[in-house]
PDB file with one MODEL, atoms N, CA, C and O in Angstrom:
MODEL        1
ATOM      1  N   MET A   1      17.675 -10.722 -17.589  1.00  0.00           N
ATOM      2  CA  MET A   1      18.403  -9.663 -16.920  1.00  0.00           C
ATOM      3  C   MET A   1      18.577  -9.986 -15.433  1.00  0.00           C
ATOM      4  O   MET A   1      19.703 -10.043 -14.939  1.00  0.00           O
ATOM      5  N   PHE A   2      17.474 -10.195 -14.726  1.00  0.00           N
ATOM      6  CA  PHE A   2      17.536 -10.581 -13.319  1.00  0.00           C
ATOM      7  C   PHE A   2      17.016 -12.003 -13.203  1.00  0.00           C
ATOM      8  O   PHE A   2      16.054 -12.386 -13.868  1.00  0.00           O
ATOM      9  N   GLU A   3      17.674 -12.785 -12.340  1.00  0.00           N
ATOM     10  CA  GLU A   3      17.230 -14.155 -12.130  1.00  0.00           C
ATOM     11  C   GLU A   3      17.294 -14.506 -10.659  1.00  0.00           C
ATOM     12  O   GLU A   3      18.063 -13.912  -9.903  1.00  0.00           O
ATOM     13  N   GLY A   4      16.491 -15.464 -10.258  1.00  0.00           N
ATOM     14  CA  GLY A   4      16.545 -16.037  -8.921  1.00  0.00           C
ATOM     15  C   GLY A   4      16.516 -15.034  -7.797  1.00  0.00           C
ATOM     16  O   GLY A   4      15.566 -14.264  -7.654  1.00  0.00           O
ATOM     17  N   VAL A   5      17.572 -15.051  -6.997  1.00  0.00           N
ATOM     18  CA  VAL A   5      17.668 -14.218  -5.804  1.00  0.00           C
ATOM     19  C   VAL A   5      17.621 -12.735  -6.169  1.00  0.00           C
ATOM     20  O   VAL A   5      16.997 -11.948  -5.457  1.00  0.00           O
ATOM     21  N   TRP A   6      18.267 -12.343  -7.262  1.00  0.00           N
ATOM     22  CA  TRP A   6      18.282 -10.933  -7.668  1.00  0.00           C
ATOM     23  C   TRP A   6      16.887 -10.447  -8.046  1.00  0.00           C
ATOM     24  O   TRP A   6      16.523  -9.308  -7.753  1.00  0.00           O
ATOM     25  N   LEU A   7      16.118 -11.297  -8.686  1.00  0.00           N
ATOM     26  CA  LEU A   7      14.755 -10.929  -9.061  1.00  0.00           C
ATOM     27  C   LEU A   7      13.887 -10.769  -7.815  1.00  0.00           C
ATOM     28  O   LEU A   7      13.082  -9.842  -7.725  1.00  0.00           O
ATOM     29  N   THR A   8      14.056 -11.674  -6.858  1.00  0.00           N
ATOM     30  CA  THR A   8      13.323 -11.580  -5.597  1.00  0.00           C
ATOM     31  C   THR A   8      13.731 -10.325  -4.834  1.00  0.00           C
ATOM     32  O   THR A   8      12.882  -9.645  -4.259  1.00  0.00           O
ATOM     33  N   LEU A   9      15.015 -10.019  -4.827  1.00  0.00           N
ATOM     34  CA  LEU A   9      15.504  -8.810  -4.160  1.00  0.00           C
ATOM     35  C   LEU A   9      14.939  -7.558  -4.821  1.00  0.00           C
ATOM     36  O   LEU A   9      14.509  -6.628  -4.138  1.00  0.00           O
ATOM     37  N   LEU A  10      14.943  -7.539  -6.139  1.00  0.00           N
ATOM     38  CA  LEU A  10      14.378  -6.400  -6.872  1.00  0.00           C
ATOM     39  C   LEU A  10      12.903  -6.205  -6.518  1.00  0.00           C
ATOM     40  O   LEU A  10      12.474  -5.088  -6.230  1.00  0.00           O
ATOM     41  N   GLY A  11      12.141  -7.280  -6.540  1.00  0.00           N
ATOM     42  CA  GLY A  11      10.718  -7.211  -6.197  1.00  0.00           C
ATOM     43  C   GLY A  11      10.498  -6.785  -4.758  1.00  0.00           C
ATOM     44  O   GLY A  11       9.567  -6.034  -4.468  1.00  0.00           O
ATOM     45  N   SER A  12      11.342  -7.255  -3.858  1.00  0.00           N
ATOM     46  CA  SER A  12      11.215  -6.896  -2.446  1.00  0.00           C
ATOM     47  C   SER A  12      11.492  -5.419  -2.216  1.00  0.00           C
ATOM     48  O   SER A  12      10.757  -4.754  -1.486  1.00  0.00           O
ATOM     49  N   VAL A  13      12.547  -4.904  -2.834  1.00  0.00           N
ATOM     50  CA  VAL A  13      12.879  -3.481  -2.681  1.00  0.00           C
ATOM     51  C   VAL A  13      11.783  -2.618  -3.314  1.00  0.00           C
ATOM     52  O   VAL A  13      11.354  -1.623  -2.730  1.00  0.00           O
ATOM     53  N   ALA A  14      11.336  -3.004  -4.504  1.00  0.00           N
ATOM     54  CA  ALA A  14      10.278  -2.246  -5.175  1.00  0.00           C
ATOM     55  C   ALA A  14       9.012  -2.205  -4.325  1.00  0.00           C
ATOM     56  O   ALA A  14       8.394  -1.150  -4.176  1.00  0.00           O
ATOM     57  N   SER A  15       8.629  -3.341  -3.772  1.00  0.00           N
ATOM     58  CA  SER A  15       7.407  -3.385  -2.962  1.00  0.00           C
ATOM     59  C   SER A  15       7.569  -2.589  -1.671  1.00  0.00           C
ATOM     60  O   SER A  15       6.619  -1.950  -1.219  1.00  0.00           O
ATOM     61  N   ALA A  16       8.747  -2.617  -1.076  1.00  0.00           N
ATOM     62  CA  ALA A  16       8.984  -1.834   0.135  1.00  0.00           C
ATOM     63  C   ALA A  16       8.876  -0.335  -0.158  1.00  0.00           C
ATOM     64  O   ALA A  16       8.315   0.415   0.640  1.00  0.00           O
ATOM     65  N   LEU A  17       9.407   0.094  -1.289  1.00  0.00           N
ATOM     66  CA  LEU A  17       9.323   1.504  -1.661  1.00  0.00           C
ATOM     67  C   LEU A  17       7.878   1.941  -1.902  1.00  0.00           C
ATOM     68  O   LEU A  17       7.466   3.010  -1.452  1.00  0.00           O
ATOM     69  N   VAL A  18       7.120   1.121  -2.606  1.00  0.00           N
ATOM     70  CA  VAL A  18       5.720   1.456  -2.881  1.00  0.00           C
ATOM     71  C   VAL A  18       4.922   1.500  -1.577  1.00  0.00           C
ATOM     72  O   VAL A  18       4.133   2.420  -1.359  1.00  0.00           O
ATOM     73  N   SER A  19       5.123   0.525  -0.731  1.00  0.00           N
ATOM     74  CA  SER A  19       4.409   0.513   0.547  1.00  0.00           C
ATOM     75  C   SER A  19       4.806   1.702   1.408  1.00  0.00           C
ATOM     76  O   SER A  19       3.953   2.335   2.031  1.00  0.00           O
ATOM     77  N   ALA A  20       6.087   2.005   1.444  1.00  0.00           N
ATOM     78  CA  ALA A  20       6.586   3.117   2.265  1.00  0.00           C
ATOM     79  C   ALA A  20       6.083   4.471   1.777  1.00  0.00           C
ATOM     80  O   ALA A  20       6.102   5.444   2.531  1.00  0.00           O
ATOM     81  N   SER A  21       5.639   4.544   0.543  1.00  0.00           N
ATOM     82  CA  SER A  21       5.178   5.821   0.006  1.00  0.00           C
ATOM     83  C   SER A  21       3.945   6.343   0.740  1.00  0.00           C
ATOM     84  O   SER A  21       3.647   7.535   0.664  1.00  0.00           O
ATOM     85  N   PHE A  22       3.232   5.487   1.440  1.00  0.00           N
ATOM     86  CA  PHE A  22       2.062   5.913   2.199  1.00  0.00           C
ATOM     87  C   PHE A  22       2.446   6.528   3.543  1.00  0.00           C
ATOM     88  O   PHE A  22       1.680   7.313   4.101  1.00  0.00           O
ATOM     89  N   ILE A  23       3.592   6.190   4.059  1.00  0.00           N
ATOM     90  CA  ILE A  23       3.984   6.608   5.401  1.00  0.00           C
ATOM     91  C   ILE A  23       4.075   8.132   5.552  1.00  0.00           C
ATOM     92  O   ILE A  23       3.553   8.659   6.534  1.00  0.00           O
ATOM     93  N   PRO A  24       4.710   8.862   4.634  1.00  0.00           N
ATOM     94  CA  PRO A  24       4.746  10.321   4.812  1.00  0.00           C
ATOM     95  C   PRO A  24       3.356  10.963   4.858  1.00  0.00           C
ATOM     96  O   PRO A  24       3.141  11.914   5.609  1.00  0.00           O
ATOM     97  N   GLN A  25       2.420  10.456   4.068  1.00  0.00           N
ATOM     98  CA  GLN A  25       1.060  11.008   4.082  1.00  0.00           C
ATOM     99  C   GLN A  25       0.362  10.700   5.395  1.00  0.00           C
ATOM    100  O   GLN A  25      -0.367  11.538   5.924  1.00  0.00           O
ATOM    101  N   ILE A  26       0.580   9.504   5.924  1.00  0.00           N
ATOM    102  CA  ILE A  26      -0.004   9.132   7.213  1.00  0.00           C
ATOM    103  C   ILE A  26       0.548  10.040   8.309  1.00  0.00           C
ATOM    104  O   ILE A  26      -0.208  10.547   9.137  1.00  0.00           O
ATOM    105  N   ILE A  27       1.852  10.242   8.314  1.00  0.00           N
ATOM    106  CA  ILE A  27       2.474  11.099   9.328  1.00  0.00           C
ATOM    107  C   ILE A  27       1.968  12.531   9.211  1.00  0.00           C
ATOM    108  O   ILE A  27       1.612  13.153  10.211  1.00  0.00           O
ATOM    109  N   LYS A  28       1.937  13.049   7.991  1.00  0.00           N
ATOM    110  CA  LYS A  28       1.463  14.418   7.783  1.00  0.00           C
ATOM    111  C   LYS A  28       0.006  14.561   8.215  1.00  0.00           C
ATOM    112  O   LYS A  28      -0.352  15.531   8.884  1.00  0.00           O
ATOM    113  N   GLY A  29      -0.830  13.603   7.836  1.00  0.00           N
ATOM    114  CA  GLY A  29      -2.239  13.650   8.220  1.00  0.00           C
ATOM    115  C   GLY A  29      -2.434  13.573   9.720  1.00  0.00           C
ATOM    116  O   GLY A  29      -3.287  14.266  10.277  1.00  0.00           O
ATOM    117  N   TYR A  30      -1.646  12.731  10.379  1.00  0.00           N
ATOM    118  CA  TYR A  30      -1.739  12.598  11.829  1.00  0.00           C
ATOM    119  C   TYR A  30      -1.327  13.889  12.520  1.00  0.00           C
ATOM    120  O   TYR A  30      -1.972  14.318  13.476  1.00  0.00           O
ATOM    121  N   LYS A  31      -0.253  14.511  12.038  1.00  0.00           N
ATOM    122  CA  LYS A  31       0.241  15.744  12.654  1.00  0.00           C
ATOM    123  C   LYS A  31      -0.686  16.929  12.399  1.00  0.00           C
ATOM    124  O   LYS A  31      -0.968  17.704  13.313  1.00  0.00           O
ATOM    125  N   THR A  32      -1.158  17.073  11.169  1.00  0.00           N
ATOM    126  CA  THR A  32      -1.961  18.248  10.808  1.00  0.00           C
ATOM    127  C   THR A  32      -3.450  18.059  11.059  1.00  0.00           C
ATOM    128  O   THR A  32      -4.200  19.033  11.127  1.00  0.00           O
ATOM    129  N   LYS A  33      -3.873  16.822  11.195  1.00  0.00           N
ATOM    130  CA  LYS A  33      -5.303  16.487  11.347  1.00  0.00           C
ATOM    131  C   LYS A  33      -6.109  16.971  10.149  1.00  0.00           C
ATOM    132  O   LYS A  33      -7.299  17.262  10.266  1.00  0.00           O
ATOM    133  N   HIS A  34      -5.450  17.054   8.994  1.00  0.00           N
ATOM    134  CA  HIS A  34      -6.106  17.524   7.769  1.00  0.00           C
ATOM    135  C   HIS A  34      -5.759  16.587   6.613  1.00  0.00           C
ATOM    136  O   HIS A  34      -4.596  16.446   6.235  1.00  0.00           O
ATOM    137  N   LEU A  35      -6.792  15.951   6.062  1.00  0.00           N
ATOM    138  CA  LEU A  35      -6.603  15.068   4.914  1.00  0.00           C
ATOM    139  C   LEU A  35      -7.620  15.389   3.826  1.00  0.00           C
ATOM    140  O   LEU A  35      -8.019  14.508   3.064  1.00  0.00           O
ATOM    141  N   GLY A  36      -8.033  16.636   3.756  1.00  0.00           N
ATOM    142  CA  GLY A  36      -9.027  17.053   2.775  1.00  0.00           C
ATOM    143  C   GLY A  36      -8.594  16.840   1.337  1.00  0.00           C
ATOM    144  O   GLY A  36      -9.432  16.637   0.457  1.00  0.00           O
ATOM    145  N   ASP A  37      -7.285  16.885   1.090  1.00  0.00           N
ATOM    146  CA  ASP A  37      -6.785  16.711  -0.272  1.00  0.00           C
ATOM    147  C   ASP A  37      -6.620  15.249  -0.671  1.00  0.00           C
ATOM    148  O   ASP A  37      -6.326  14.952  -1.829  1.00  0.00           O
ATOM    149  N   VAL A  38      -6.806  14.339   0.277  1.00  0.00           N
ATOM    150  CA  VAL A  38      -6.680  12.915  -0.017  1.00  0.00           C
ATOM    151  C   VAL A  38      -8.039  12.399  -0.480  1.00  0.00           C
ATOM    152  O   VAL A  38      -9.043  12.585   0.208  1.00  0.00           O
ATOM    153  N   SER A  39      -8.072  11.763  -1.620  1.00  0.00           N
ATOM    154  CA  SER A  39      -9.313  11.319  -2.239  1.00  0.00           C
ATOM    155  C   SER A  39      -9.762   9.947  -1.732  1.00  0.00           C
ATOM    156  O   SER A  39      -8.983   8.994  -1.712  1.00  0.00           O
ATOM    157  N   TYR A  40     -11.037   9.865  -1.322  1.00  0.00           N
ATOM    158  CA  TYR A  40     -11.603   8.560  -0.968  1.00  0.00           C
ATOM    159  C   TYR A  40     -11.547   7.614  -2.166  1.00  0.00           C
ATOM    160  O   TYR A  40     -11.226   6.435  -2.016  1.00  0.00           O
ATOM    161  N   LEU A  41     -11.859   8.133  -3.350  1.00  0.00           N
ATOM    162  CA  LEU A  41     -11.866   7.293  -4.546  1.00  0.00           C
ATOM    163  C   LEU A  41     -10.474   6.711  -4.806  1.00  0.00           C
ATOM    164  O   LEU A  41     -10.350   5.540  -5.164  1.00  0.00           O
ATOM    165  N   LEU A  42      -9.445   7.511  -4.630  1.00  0.00           N
ATOM    166  CA  LEU A  42      -8.078   7.019  -4.805  1.00  0.00           C
ATOM    167  C   LEU A  42      -7.811   5.850  -3.872  1.00  0.00           C
ATOM    168  O   LEU A  42      -7.296   4.817  -4.298  1.00  0.00           O
ATOM    169  N   MET A  43      -8.158   6.007  -2.605  1.00  0.00           N
ATOM    170  CA  MET A  43      -7.898   4.949  -1.630  1.00  0.00           C
ATOM    171  C   MET A  43      -8.709   3.692  -1.922  1.00  0.00           C
ATOM    172  O   MET A  43      -8.219   2.579  -1.729  1.00  0.00           O
ATOM    173  N   ILE A  44      -9.943   3.859  -2.386  1.00  0.00           N
ATOM    174  CA  ILE A  44     -10.778   2.702  -2.734  1.00  0.00           C
ATOM    175  C   ILE A  44     -10.196   1.967  -3.932  1.00  0.00           C
ATOM    176  O   ILE A  44     -10.118   0.739  -3.931  1.00  0.00           O
ATOM    177  N   LEU A  45      -9.790   2.711  -4.951  1.00  0.00           N
ATOM    178  CA  LEU A  45      -9.217   2.089  -6.143  1.00  0.00           C
ATOM    179  C   LEU A  45      -7.893   1.389  -5.827  1.00  0.00           C
ATOM    180  O   LEU A  45      -7.637   0.292  -6.322  1.00  0.00           O
ATOM    181  N   ILE A  46      -7.060   2.020  -5.009  1.00  0.00           N
ATOM    182  CA  ILE A  46      -5.798   1.390  -4.622  1.00  0.00           C
ATOM    183  C   ILE A  46      -6.073   0.096  -3.857  1.00  0.00           C
ATOM    184  O   ILE A  46      -5.430  -0.921  -4.118  1.00  0.00           O
ATOM    185  N   SER A  47      -7.007   0.118  -2.928  1.00  0.00           N
ATOM    186  CA  SER A  47      -7.335  -1.085  -2.158  1.00  0.00           C
ATOM    187  C   SER A  47      -7.882  -2.192  -3.052  1.00  0.00           C
ATOM    188  O   SER A  47      -7.539  -3.361  -2.871  1.00  0.00           O
ATOM    189  N   ALA A  48      -8.727  -1.837  -4.011  1.00  0.00           N
ATOM    190  CA  ALA A  48      -9.268  -2.837  -4.934  1.00  0.00           C
ATOM    191  C   ALA A  48      -8.143  -3.455  -5.763  1.00  0.00           C
ATOM    192  O   ALA A  48      -8.087  -4.672  -5.938  1.00  0.00           O
ATOM    193  N   GLY A  49      -7.251  -2.606  -6.271  1.00  0.00           N
ATOM    194  CA  GLY A  49      -6.120  -3.111  -7.051  1.00  0.00           C
ATOM    195  C   GLY A  49      -5.203  -3.991  -6.227  1.00  0.00           C
ATOM    196  O   GLY A  49      -4.756  -5.036  -6.699  1.00  0.00           O
ATOM    197  N   MET A  50      -4.917  -3.581  -4.995  1.00  0.00           N
ATOM    198  CA  MET A  50      -4.047  -4.363  -4.124  1.00  0.00           C
ATOM    199  C   MET A  50      -4.687  -5.709  -3.779  1.00  0.00           C
ATOM    200  O   MET A  50      -3.995  -6.724  -3.692  1.00  0.00           O
ATOM    201  N   THR A  51      -6.003  -5.715  -3.584  1.00  0.00           N
ATOM    202  CA  THR A  51      -6.706  -6.973  -3.313  1.00  0.00           C
ATOM    203  C   THR A  51      -6.558  -7.930  -4.495  1.00  0.00           C
ATOM    204  O   THR A  51      -6.330  -9.126  -4.313  1.00  0.00           O
ATOM    205  N   MET A  52      -6.690  -7.389  -5.704  1.00  0.00           N
ATOM    206  CA  MET A  52      -6.502  -8.229  -6.894  1.00  0.00           C
ATOM    207  C   MET A  52      -5.068  -8.738  -6.993  1.00  0.00           C
ATOM    208  O   MET A  52      -4.843  -9.879  -7.394  1.00  0.00           O
ATOM    209  N   TRP A  53      -4.093  -7.899  -6.630  1.00  0.00           N
ATOM    210  CA  TRP A  53      -2.691  -8.342  -6.625  1.00  0.00           C
ATOM    211  C   TRP A  53      -2.477  -9.452  -5.609  1.00  0.00           C
ATOM    212  O   TRP A  53      -1.692 -10.369  -5.855  1.00  0.00           O
ATOM    213  N   ILE A  54      -3.163  -9.387  -4.469  1.00  0.00           N
ATOM    214  CA  ILE A  54      -3.041 -10.452  -3.467  1.00  0.00           C
ATOM    215  C   ILE A  54      -3.555 -11.766  -4.033  1.00  0.00           C
ATOM    216  O   ILE A  54      -2.916 -12.807  -3.881  1.00  0.00           O
ATOM    217  N   VAL A  55      -4.711 -11.718  -4.686  1.00  0.00           N
ATOM    218  CA  VAL A  55      -5.257 -12.932  -5.312  1.00  0.00           C
ATOM    219  C   VAL A  55      -4.278 -13.471  -6.356  1.00  0.00           C
ATOM    220  O   VAL A  55      -4.035 -14.675  -6.425  1.00  0.00           O
ATOM    221  N   TYR A  56      -3.723 -12.575  -7.160  1.00  0.00           N
ATOM    222  CA  TYR A  56      -2.726 -12.966  -8.162  1.00  0.00           C
ATOM    223  C   TYR A  56      -1.509 -13.605  -7.481  1.00  0.00           C
ATOM    224  O   TYR A  56      -1.024 -14.648  -7.920  1.00  0.00           O
ATOM    225  N   GLY A  57      -1.020 -12.973  -6.408  1.00  0.00           N
ATOM    226  CA  GLY A  57       0.134 -13.506  -5.683  1.00  0.00           C
ATOM    227  C   GLY A  57      -0.143 -14.871  -5.083  1.00  0.00           C
ATOM    228  O   GLY A  57       0.729 -15.739  -5.070  1.00  0.00           O
ATOM    229  N   ILE A  58      -1.360 -15.059  -4.584  1.00  0.00           N
ATOM    230  CA  ILE A  58      -1.741 -16.371  -4.041  1.00  0.00           C
ATOM    231  C   ILE A  58      -1.738 -17.417  -5.147  1.00  0.00           C
ATOM    232  O   ILE A  58      -1.220 -18.520  -4.972  1.00  0.00           O
ATOM    233  N   GLU A  59      -2.318 -17.063  -6.283  1.00  0.00           N
ATOM    234  CA  GLU A  59      -2.344 -18.003  -7.418  1.00  0.00           C
ATOM    235  C   GLU A  59      -0.940 -18.347  -7.903  1.00  0.00           C
ATOM    236  O   GLU A  59      -0.673 -19.488  -8.282  1.00  0.00           O
ATOM    237  N   LYS A  60      -0.044 -17.365  -7.890  1.00  0.00           N
ATOM    238  CA  LYS A  60       1.347 -17.566  -8.323  1.00  0.00           C
ATOM    239  C   LYS A  60       2.225 -18.105  -7.203  1.00  0.00           C
ATOM    240  O   LYS A  60       3.381 -18.462  -7.430  1.00  0.00           O
ATOM    241  N   GLN A  61       1.673 -18.163  -5.987  1.00  0.00           N
ATOM    242  CA  GLN A  61       2.402 -18.568  -4.797  1.00  0.00           C
ATOM    243  C   GLN A  61       3.657 -17.713  -4.612  1.00  0.00           C
ATOM    244  O   GLN A  61       4.752 -18.227  -4.384  1.00  0.00           O
ATOM    245  N   ASP A  62       3.469 -16.394  -4.718  1.00  0.00           N
ATOM    246  CA  ASP A  62       4.577 -15.447  -4.614  1.00  0.00           C
ATOM    247  C   ASP A  62       4.415 -14.618  -3.345  1.00  0.00           C
ATOM    248  O   ASP A  62       3.571 -13.724  -3.275  1.00  0.00           O
ATOM    249  N   LEU A  63       5.233 -14.927  -2.349  1.00  0.00           N
ATOM    250  CA  LEU A  63       5.121 -14.256  -1.055  1.00  0.00           C
ATOM    251  C   LEU A  63       5.478 -12.778  -1.124  1.00  0.00           C
ATOM    252  O   LEU A  63       4.959 -11.988  -0.335  1.00  0.00           O
ATOM    253  N   VAL A  64       6.345 -12.388  -2.042  1.00  0.00           N
ATOM    254  CA  VAL A  64       6.695 -10.974  -2.184  1.00  0.00           C
ATOM    255  C   VAL A  64       5.462 -10.176  -2.616  1.00  0.00           C
ATOM    256  O   VAL A  64       5.166  -9.126  -2.046  1.00  0.00           O
ATOM    257  N   ILE A  65       4.755 -10.673  -3.610  1.00  0.00           N
ATOM    258  CA  ILE A  65       3.550  -9.988  -4.089  1.00  0.00           C
ATOM    259  C   ILE A  65       2.493  -9.943  -3.000  1.00  0.00           C
ATOM    260  O   ILE A  65       1.872  -8.905  -2.772  1.00  0.00           O
ATOM    261  N   ILE A  66       2.290 -11.052  -2.337  1.00  0.00           N
ATOM    262  CA  ILE A  66       1.279 -11.116  -1.280  1.00  0.00           C
ATOM    263  C   ILE A  66       1.633 -10.164  -0.137  1.00  0.00           C
ATOM    264  O   ILE A  66       0.803  -9.353   0.274  1.00  0.00           O
ATOM    265  N   GLY A  67       2.847 -10.258   0.369  1.00  0.00           N
ATOM    266  CA  GLY A  67       3.270  -9.448   1.504  1.00  0.00           C
ATOM    267  C   GLY A  67       3.235  -7.958   1.216  1.00  0.00           C
ATOM    268  O   GLY A  67       2.777  -7.163   2.037  1.00  0.00           O
ATOM    269  N   ALA A  68       3.720  -7.592   0.049  1.00  0.00           N
ATOM    270  CA  ALA A  68       3.753  -6.171  -0.323  1.00  0.00           C
ATOM    271  C   ALA A  68       2.352  -5.591  -0.375  1.00  0.00           C
ATOM    272  O   ALA A  68       2.117  -4.478   0.095  1.00  0.00           O
ATOM    273  N   ASN A  69       1.444  -6.323  -0.931  1.00  0.00           N
ATOM    274  CA  ASN A  69       0.094  -5.804  -1.100  1.00  0.00           C
ATOM    275  C   ASN A  69      -0.707  -5.836   0.192  1.00  0.00           C
ATOM    276  O   ASN A  69      -1.557  -4.973   0.410  1.00  0.00           O
ATOM    277  N   VAL A  70      -0.455  -6.803   1.040  1.00  0.00           N
ATOM    278  CA  VAL A  70      -1.093  -6.809   2.362  1.00  0.00           C
ATOM    279  C   VAL A  70      -0.603  -5.592   3.161  1.00  0.00           C
ATOM    280  O   VAL A  70      -1.400  -4.908   3.803  1.00  0.00           O
ATOM    281  N   ALA A  71       0.701  -5.328   3.118  1.00  0.00           N
ATOM    282  CA  ALA A  71       1.260  -4.172   3.829  1.00  0.00           C
ATOM    283  C   ALA A  71       0.694  -2.868   3.281  1.00  0.00           C
ATOM    284  O   ALA A  71       0.358  -1.967   4.049  1.00  0.00           O
ATOM    285  N   THR A  72       0.587  -2.764   1.972  1.00  0.00           N
ATOM    286  CA  THR A  72       0.084  -1.538   1.365  1.00  0.00           C
ATOM    287  C   THR A  72      -1.386  -1.321   1.694  1.00  0.00           C
ATOM    288  O   THR A  72      -1.799  -0.191   1.956  1.00  0.00           O
ATOM    289  N   ILE A  73      -2.171  -2.376   1.686  1.00  0.00           N
ATOM    290  CA  ILE A  73      -3.578  -2.242   2.076  1.00  0.00           C
ATOM    291  C   ILE A  73      -3.682  -1.799   3.532  1.00  0.00           C
ATOM    292  O   ILE A  73      -4.510  -0.950   3.861  1.00  0.00           O
ATOM    293  N   ALA A  74      -2.855  -2.361   4.400  1.00  0.00           N
ATOM    294  CA  ALA A  74      -2.892  -1.975   5.813  1.00  0.00           C
ATOM    295  C   ALA A  74      -2.585  -0.483   5.971  1.00  0.00           C
ATOM    296  O   ALA A  74      -3.274   0.216   6.714  1.00  0.00           O
ATOM    297  N   LEU A  75      -1.555   0.004   5.275  1.00  0.00           N
ATOM    298  CA  LEU A  75      -1.215   1.423   5.349  1.00  0.00           C
ATOM    299  C   LEU A  75      -2.329   2.283   4.743  1.00  0.00           C
ATOM    300  O   LEU A  75      -2.645   3.356   5.257  1.00  0.00           O
ATOM    301  N   ASN A  76      -2.907   1.807   3.664  1.00  0.00           N
ATOM    302  CA  ASN A  76      -4.003   2.529   3.024  1.00  0.00           C
ATOM    303  C   ASN A  76      -5.216   2.604   3.956  1.00  0.00           C
ATOM    304  O   ASN A  76      -5.909   3.621   3.992  1.00  0.00           O
ATOM    305  N   MET A  77      -5.469   1.544   4.700  1.00  0.00           N
ATOM    306  CA  MET A  77      -6.587   1.540   5.647  1.00  0.00           C
ATOM    307  C   MET A  77      -6.328   2.505   6.811  1.00  0.00           C
ATOM    308  O   MET A  77      -7.256   3.141   7.309  1.00  0.00           O
ATOM    309  N   ILE A  78      -5.073   2.611   7.239  1.00  0.00           N
ATOM    310  CA  ILE A  78      -4.733   3.593   8.277  1.00  0.00           C
ATOM    311  C   ILE A  78      -5.026   4.997   7.760  1.00  0.00           C
ATOM    312  O   ILE A  78      -5.634   5.812   8.452  1.00  0.00           O
ATOM    313  N   LEU A  79      -4.588   5.264   6.541  1.00  0.00           N
ATOM    314  CA  LEU A  79      -4.829   6.577   5.929  1.00  0.00           C
ATOM    315  C   LEU A  79      -6.327   6.834   5.783  1.00  0.00           C
ATOM    316  O   LEU A  79      -6.793   7.937   6.069  1.00  0.00           O
ATOM    317  N   LEU A  80      -7.076   5.843   5.347  1.00  0.00           N
ATOM    318  CA  LEU A  80      -8.521   5.969   5.215  1.00  0.00           C
ATOM    319  C   LEU A  80      -9.171   6.248   6.571  1.00  0.00           C
ATOM    320  O   LEU A  80     -10.073   7.079   6.677  1.00  0.00           O
ATOM    321  N   GLY A  81      -8.705   5.550   7.600  1.00  0.00           N
ATOM    322  CA  GLY A  81      -9.232   5.774   8.942  1.00  0.00           C
ATOM    323  C   GLY A  81      -8.952   7.188   9.438  1.00  0.00           C
ATOM    324  O   GLY A  81      -9.813   7.824  10.044  1.00  0.00           O
ATOM    325  N   LEU A  82      -7.736   7.676   9.174  1.00  0.00           N
ATOM    326  CA  LEU A  82      -7.401   9.046   9.575  1.00  0.00           C
ATOM    327  C   LEU A  82      -8.271  10.054   8.831  1.00  0.00           C
ATOM    328  O   LEU A  82      -8.742  11.029   9.418  1.00  0.00           O
ATOM    329  N   LYS A  83      -8.479   9.816   7.543  1.00  0.00           N
ATOM    330  CA  LYS A  83      -9.311  10.731   6.761  1.00  0.00           C
ATOM    331  C   LYS A  83     -10.737  10.758   7.311  1.00  0.00           C
ATOM    332  O   LYS A  83     -11.331  11.824   7.470  1.00  0.00           O
ATOM    333  N   ALA A  84     -11.271   9.589   7.596  1.00  0.00           N
ATOM    334  CA  ALA A  84     -12.634   9.525   8.139  1.00  0.00           C
ATOM    335  C   ALA A  84     -12.705  10.209   9.508  1.00  0.00           C
ATOM    336  O   ALA A  84     -13.662  10.928   9.795  1.00  0.00           O
ATOM    337  N   LYS A  85     -11.716   9.990  10.332  1.00  0.00           N
ATOM    338  CA  LYS A  85     -11.703  10.568  11.678  1.00  0.00           C
ATOM    339  C   LYS A  85     -11.606  12.092  11.635  1.00  0.00           C
ATOM    340  O   LYS A  85     -12.323  12.777  12.365  1.00  0.00           O
ATOM    341  N   TYR A  86     -10.737  12.621  10.796  1.00  0.00           N
ATOM    342  CA  TYR A  86     -10.476  14.054  10.790  1.00  0.00           C
ATOM    343  C   TYR A  86     -11.379  14.822   9.821  1.00  0.00           C
ATOM    344  O   TYR A  86     -11.299  16.048   9.751  1.00  0.00           O
ATOM    345  N   SER A  87     -12.222  14.130   9.086  1.00  0.00           N
ATOM    346  CA  SER A  87     -13.142  14.818   8.161  1.00  0.00           C
ATOM    347  C   SER A  87     -14.414  15.265   8.867  1.00  0.00           C
ATOM    348  O   SER A  87     -15.241  15.957   8.273  1.00  0.00           O
ATOM    349  N   LYS A  88     -14.574  14.885  10.105  1.00  0.00           N
ATOM    350  CA  LYS A  88     -15.796  15.228  10.857  1.00  0.00           C
ATOM    351  C   LYS A  88     -15.789  16.664  11.308  1.00  0.00           C
ATOM    352  O   LYS A  88     -16.738  17.113  11.950  1.00  0.00           O
TER     353      LYS A  88
ENDMDL
END
């Protein structure tokens, strides 16, 4: 169905959308200073899964997989930091 450049484009857009999904929560948490509804377990599981995807991407030598998951972990860590900061 998709080959070459189109497959890479599809993967790039998909990864950008998944990574961007964290941004509204980060903005809302920063503005409201309330992240009580955000689960630590969710963030830990997402980070563990993303780390495994990075290893997979390295093994496959796929920069889209690696980049997307590094970006998502970074956003997840920002969210985790905000939760820790505002949970005090």
